[in-house]
C-alpha positions in Angstrom: 15.3 0.0 -1.2 12.2 2.2 -0.5 8.6 1.3 -1.2 5.2 2.9 -2.0 2.4 0.6 -1.2 -1.3 0.4 -1.3 -3.3 -1.2 1.3 -7.0 -2.1 1.4 -9.1 -2.4 4.6 -10.9 -5.7 5.1 -13.3 -3.9 7.2 -14.3 -0.9 5.1 -12.9 -1.5 2.1 -11.0 1.7 1.7 -7.6 2.2 0.2 -4.5 3.8 2.0 -1.5 4.8 0.2 2.2 5.1 1.9 5.8 4.8 1.6 8.6 3.4 3.7 11.9 1.9 3.9 10.7 -1.2 5.9 7.6 -2.7 4.1 7.3 -5.8 6.4 7.5 -3.6 9.6 5.4 -1.0 8.3 2.6 -3.2 7.3 2.9 -5.1 10.7 2.4 -1.5 12.3 -0.8 -0.8 10.3 -2.3 -4.1 11.4 -1.3 -3.9 14.9 -2.8 -0.4 15.5 0.2 1.4 15.6 -0.6 3.9 12.7 -3.1 6.5 13.9 -4.5 7.1 10.8 -5.3 3.5 9.9 -6.0 2.1 13.1 -9.9 2.2 13.0 -9.9 0.3 9.5 -8.0 -2.9 10.5 -7.2 -5.4 9.3 -5.4 -4.4 6.1 -4.4 -6.4 3.0 -1.4 -5.4 0.9 -2.7 -5.0 -2.7 0.2 -3.2 -4.3 3.8 -2.3 -3.7 6.6 -1.0 -5.7 10.3 -0.7 -4.9 12.4 2.5 -5.4 16.3 3.3 -5.2 15.7 6.5 -3.3 13.3 7.8 -0.6 12.5 10.7 -2.9 11.3 8.6 -5.6 9.2 6.3 -3.3 7.6 9.5 -1.9 6.8 11.3 -5.0 5.0 8.2 -6.4 2.9 8.1 -3.1 2.2 11.8 -3.6 1.3 11.1 -7.4 -1.0 8.2 -6.2 -2.9 10.5 -3.8 -3.6 13.0 -6.6 -6.8 12.8 -8.6 -5.0 11.5 -11.9 -3.0 9.1 -9.7 -6.0 7.5 -7.9 -7.4 7.0 -11.5 -4.3 5.3 -12.4 -4.2 3.2 -9.4 -7.7 2.0 -9.5 -7.3 1.3 -13.2 -3.9 -0.3 -13.4 -2.8 -1.3 -9.9 -5.6 -2.2 -7.6 -8.3 -3.6 -10.1 -5.5 -5.9 -11.4 -4.5 -6.9 -8.0 -8.2 -7.7 -6.7 -9.1 -9.3 -10.0 -6.3 -11.9 -9.3 -7.8 -12.6 -5.9 -4.6 -11.7 -4.1 -5.3 -13.8 -0.8 -2.0 -14.4 0.4 -0.5 -14.2 -3.1 1.4 -10.9 -2.6 4.5 -11.3 -0.4 6.2 -8.6 1.5 10.0 -8.7 0.4 12.7 -9.4 2.9 14.7 -6.5 4.2 
């Protein structure tokens, strides 16, 4: 499986969109400062993820989420729903 995910910075409250094959490792990389783009905004919380059968599907969904209409969709349907449920520790990362 391949994953598209949304992180929220606990420090600056910004969102980060990404995709990966190993969600658990990638999430750890973000919080341990191993991802250059996200290092200054640590710590991160996982607020959404979706699984896909192919890397292309995951990458295409990530690209969509980074577009204007994709961000509007994410804020309205994915992020706000997750934040409204107060996701502290409630979203678990799947085992590989």
